[in-house]
C-alpha positions in Angstrom: 14.4 -22.0 38.7 12.0 -24.9 38.5 9.3 -22.8 40.3 9.7 -20.0 37.7 9.2 -22.5 34.9 6.0 -23.7 36.5 4.7 -20.1 36.6 5.4 -19.9 32.8 3.5 -23.1 32.1 0.0 -21.5 31.6 1.5 -18.9 29.2 3.3 -21.7 27.2 0.1 -23.7 26.9 -1.7 -20.6 25.8 0.9 -19.9 23.1 0.8 -23.5 21.9 -3.0 -23.6 21.8 -3.6 -20.1 20.4 -0.6 -19.6 18.1 1.5 -22.7 17.3 -1.4 -25.1 16.6 -3.3 -22.6 14.4 -0.1 -21.8 12.5 0.6 -25.5 11.9 -3.0 -26.0 10.7 -2.8 -23.0 8.3 0.6 -24.3 7.0 -0.9 -27.8 6.4 -3.9 -26.5 4.5 -1.8 -24.0 2.6 0.5 -26.7 1.1 -2.3 -29.2 0.6 -4.8 -29.7 -2.3 -8.4 -30.8 -1.9 -7.3 -34.4 -2.7 -4.8 -34.3 0.1 -1.6 -34.1 -2.0 1.2 -31.7 -1.5 1.1 -28.6 -3.7 2.4 -25.0 -4.1 -0.7 -24.0 -6.1 -2.3 -22.3 -3.1 0.8 -20.2 -2.6 1.2 -19.3 -6.3 -2.5 -18.3 -6.4 -1.5 -15.0 -4.8 0.0 -14.0 -8.2 -3.3 -14.2 -10.0 -4.4 -10.9 -11.4 -7.4 -10.5 -9.2 -5.4 -11.3 -6.0 -2.5 -9.0 -7.0 -5.0 -6.2 -7.7 -6.6 -6.7 -4.3 -3.1 -6.8 -2.6 -2.1 -3.6 -4.4 -5.2 -1.8 -3.3 -4.7 -3.1 0.2 -1.1 -1.8 0.3 -2.2 1.6 -1.1 -5.0 2.1 1.4 -3.0 0.8 4.3 -0.1 3.2 3.4 -2.4 6.2 3.1 -4.2 5.3 6.4 -0.8 4.9 8.2 0.5 8.2 6.8 -2.6 10.1 7.8 -2.4 8.5 11.3 1.2 9.5 11.6 0.6 13.1 10.5 -2.2 13.4 13.1 -0.5 11.4 15.9 2.9 13.1 16.1 1.6 16.6 16.8 -1.0 15.1 19.2 1.7 13.2 21.0 3.7 16.5 21.4 0.6 18.3 22.7 0.2 15.5 25.3 3.8 15.8 26.3 3.7 19.5 26.8 0.3 19.5 28.6 0.0 19.6 32.4 -0.3 16.4 34.2 -4.0 16.6 35.0 -4.9 17.7 31.5 -2.6 15.1 30.1 -4.5 12.3 31.8 -7.8 13.7 30.6 -6.6 13.9 27.0 -5.2 10.3 27.1 -8.6 9.2 28.4 -10.4 10.9 25.5 -8.1 9.2 23.0 -8.6 5.7 24.4 -12.3 6.2 25.2 -13.5 5.1 21.7 -11.5 1.9 22.1 -13.8 0.8 24.9 -16.6 0.6 22.4 -17.1 -2.5 20.3 -15.1 -2.4 17.0 -18.2 -3.2 14.9 -20.3 -0.6 16.6 -17.6 2.1 15.9 -17.5 1.1 12.2 -21.3 1.0 12.0 -21.4 4.5 13.4 -19.5 5.7 10.3 -22.2 4.0 8.1 -24.8 6.2 9.7 -22.6 9.3 9.2 -21.5 8.6 5.6 -24.6 7.0 3.9 -26.6 9.1 1.4 -29.3 9.8 3.9 -26.9 10.0 6.7 -25.9 12.8 9.1 -23.2 14.4 7.0 -25.3 14.6 3.9 -28.2 15.9 5.9 -26.0 18.8 7.2 -24.8 19.5 3.6 -28.5 19.7 2.6 -29.2 22.3 5.3 -26.5 24.6 3.6 -27.9 23.9 0.1 -25.0 21.8 -0.9 -25.4 18.6 -3.0 -25.4 15.2 -1.4 -22.1 13.3 -1.7 -21.6 9.6 -2.4 -19.3 8.8 0.4 -20.2 5.2 1.2 -18.7 2.2 -0.8 -15.6 4.2 -1.7 -11.9 3.8 -0.9 -12.1 7.1 0.9 -14.7 5.7 3.3 -12.5 2.7 4.0 -9.5 5.0 4.7 -11.6 7.1 7.0 -12.7 4.0 8.9 -9.1 2.8 9.2 -7.8 6.1 10.5 -10.6 6.4 13.0 -10.2 2.8 14.3 -6.4 2.6 14.3 -5.3 6.2 15.2 -5.0 5.5 19.0 -2.5 2.8 18.2 -0.3 5.4 16.5 -0.7 8.1 19.1 0.1 6.1 22.3 3.4 4.5 21.2 4.7 7.9 19.9 3.5 9.7 23.1 5.2 7.0 25.2 8.5 7.7 23.5 8.4 11.5 23.3 7.3 11.7 27.0 10.7 10.1 27.9 12.8 12.6 26.1 14.9 14.5 28.6 14.0 18.2 28.6 17.7 19.0 29.2 18.5 17.8 25.7 15.9 20.2 24.2 17.1 23.1 26.4 20.7 22.4 25.4 19.8 22.5 21.8 18.2 26.0 22.2 21.2 27.2 24.2 23.5 26.2 21.4 21.4 28.3 18.9 19.2 25.6 17.4 15.9 26.9 16.0 12.6 25.2 16.9 12.5 23.4 13.6 16.1 22.3 14.0 15.4 21.0 17.5 12.5 19.0 16.2 14.4 17.5 13.2 17.8 16.9 15.0 16.7 16.0 18.5 13.0 15.1 19.0 12.3 13.3 15.7 15.3 11.0 15.9 14.6 10.1 19.5 11.0 9.4 18.5 11.8 6.8 15.9 11.1 3.8 18.2 7.6 5.1 18.9 7.0 5.9 15.3 8.1 2.5 14.2 5.9 0.8 16.8 3.0 3.0 15.7 3.5 2.3 12.0 3.6 -1.4 12.8 0.5 -1.4 14.9 -1.5 0.6 12.2 -0.1 -0.7 8.9 -0.4 -4.4 9.6 -4.1 -4.4 10.7 -5.0 -1.9 8.0 -3.4 -4.2 5.4 -5.2 -7.3 6.6 -8.6 -5.8 7.5 -11.8 -7.1 6.0 -14.5 -5.9 8.4 -14.0 -2.1 7.7 -13.9 -2.7 3.9 -17.0 -4.9 4.1 -19.0 -2.4 6.1 -17.8 0.9 4.6 -17.0 -0.5 1.1 -20.4 -2.3 0.8 -18.7 -5.4 -0.5 -17.9 -3.5 -3.7 -14.2 -3.0 -2.9 -12.2 -6.1 -2.4 -9.0 -6.0 -0.4 -6.8 -9.0 0.1 -8.3 -9.5 3.6 -11.8 -9.7 2.0 -10.6 -12.4 -0.5 -9.0 -14.5 2.3 -12.1 -14.2 4.5 -14.4 -15.1 1.6 -12.3 -18.2 0.8 -12.8 -19.4 4.4 -16.4 -18.4 5.0 -18.2 -18.3 1.6 -16.3 -20.7 -0.7 -15.2 -23.1 2.1 -11.9 -23.3 0.4 -9.6 -23.5 3.4 -6.7 -24.6 1.2 -6.6 -21.5 -1.0 -7.4 -19.2 2.0 -4.6 -20.7 4.0 -2.2 -20.4 1.1 -3.0 -16.7 0.7 -2.7 -16.2 4.4 0.8 -17.8 4.4 1.9 -15.4 1.7 0.5 -12.4 3.7 2.2 -13.7 6.8 5.6 -13.7 5.1 4.9 -10.3 3.7 4.1 -8.9 7.1 7.2 -10.5 8.7 9.4 -8.9 6.1 7.7 -5.5 6.7 8.3 -5.8 10.4 12.0 -6.7 9.8 12.3 -3.6 7.6 10.7 -1.4 10.2 12.9 -2.9 12.9 16.0 -1.9 10.9 14.8 1.8 10.9 14.2 1.4 14.7 17.8 0.3 15.3 19.4 3.1 13.3 17.1 5.8 14.6 19.2 6.9 17.5 22.5 7.0 15.5 21.6 10.4 14.1 22.4 12.0 17.4 25.9 10.6 17.6 
């Protein structure tokens, strides 16, 4: 038993250094004013009009991005499940291949594609179509989020649907279920754990991102992640930045608990 605890020591030290100490630091600054006194002002600052507006836009874009990822990912996961083993491995490789590239480079590639003199507008010009203003728009940010986070939706769902016993599906068909009925009564309920994991892995980074909105929004569209990042790096106001971060942390934890509730009840539909 003692030997096992020794093996866990590096992990515990890593958690303390990489998680516990930073969280304590954020909590300290979040409840402290510039003069060192205790305050709730940094927490209450989230309810300022500009911060609430940025939070609302962040929630909207994160929700849209997550929904688009889910709509694309579920059919893709089913295709992977039904494909032959060799083809299956190749398709998974294609899905994760972009993740091997640097995150900033992937986002910069979309700048090249979407800017006014970019690839997409050049192709539109060849067909005599007017150039479109695609950069510095919410649509560009959503597109960047979907592209960057889509694999995190596909892989958990695929991992879940690949474990569904084929005998359950065959039994549903034998009992007269239609293809749609089989999907809604068998496959979809059993896929809930993967769907919940995928939503968590997409919605949370989409909600807190600032790099994608900086690069594809041109600094003209402020999400809550941008405001927090600016407080730390531009305004050097660690106190306000930490207070906003704490509110977002609580919000994210509540979101995860809500999603976890759906995960627990997902399989009950089959009973």
